N, C-alpha and C positions, 0 to 999 in steps of 0.2 A: 723340489722336493718338499711335499708337506710332511712336515713333523709336530710332534705334539707333546708338552710339559704339563704336567698335573700338579698343582700348588692348591695353597688355602689362602683366605683372605690375608692373612700376616705375610707370605711369600709373595703374594700380588703387590700388597703395599711397599715392600721392601724393593721390589724389582722397578715398580716406579718410580720410586725417590731416585732410585741410582741411575735409572734411564737406559738400564740394558739388564737383560738376562744373562746371569752368570753367577753361579752361587759360591760363597766362601764354603770349604770344606776342613779347614784345620779346624784342630780341635787339642786338647790338652795332651791325649796319647798321641796326636799326629801332627806335629805344628808343621810340618813341611808340606802336606797335603796342597796340591794345587787346587785354585778354584776351576771347578767345570760345573757343567750343566747336563743333566740326562734327558735326553729328547727321545720318546716313544714312537713308533713307527702306526700306532692307531691311538684314535682317541679312547676308545675302550682300555687300551692299558694305561694311559695318561692318567684315566680317571681313578685307578686305583691307588693312585699317589697323590690325589686331592680333589675337591668338588669343582675347582676351578682349571679348566684346560685352556692353555695358550696354543695358539698356532703357530708354525714358525716355518717360514718358507727357506730353508737351509740347504745348501749343496755342499754335500762332504767331500766331493770330487775336487771342489774349487780348492781347499787348502789343507790336503790330507794329514798334516803333520799338527794339526790343530783339532783333530777327532780321532776318535777309533772305530768308523766307521765299517761295518760288515756287511753286507746286504742279505746275509742269512740270519742275523740276530734282531731280536725284537727293540734293542736300543741302541742310540748313538750317544757316546759320551764327548760333550764339546768344550774345549778348551779356550775357546775366544769370545770377546763379549757377542751378545746377539741384540742386535737394537732395534729389528723390526718385529712384531708380533700381534698377534690379535685374539683377545678371549671368544673361545667359539660357545 
């Protein structure tokens, strides 16, 4: 399934440095939040979150415990690293 992640130059640089797509979410108020990445179902939706869009081929049914896939939603929250992505 083709899904999309919107980001900016800094986000792309950080993703390229770590070698995979998985964002840290922990902060001072919520230190226990687990890392995750939001993927949109359309490029248009992903562009609302950054001018750089990464295309990901991700099967949410392969490991359903690692995401919150709902076929009626505009997004998927993924809790595992995504190693393959392309800049669209």
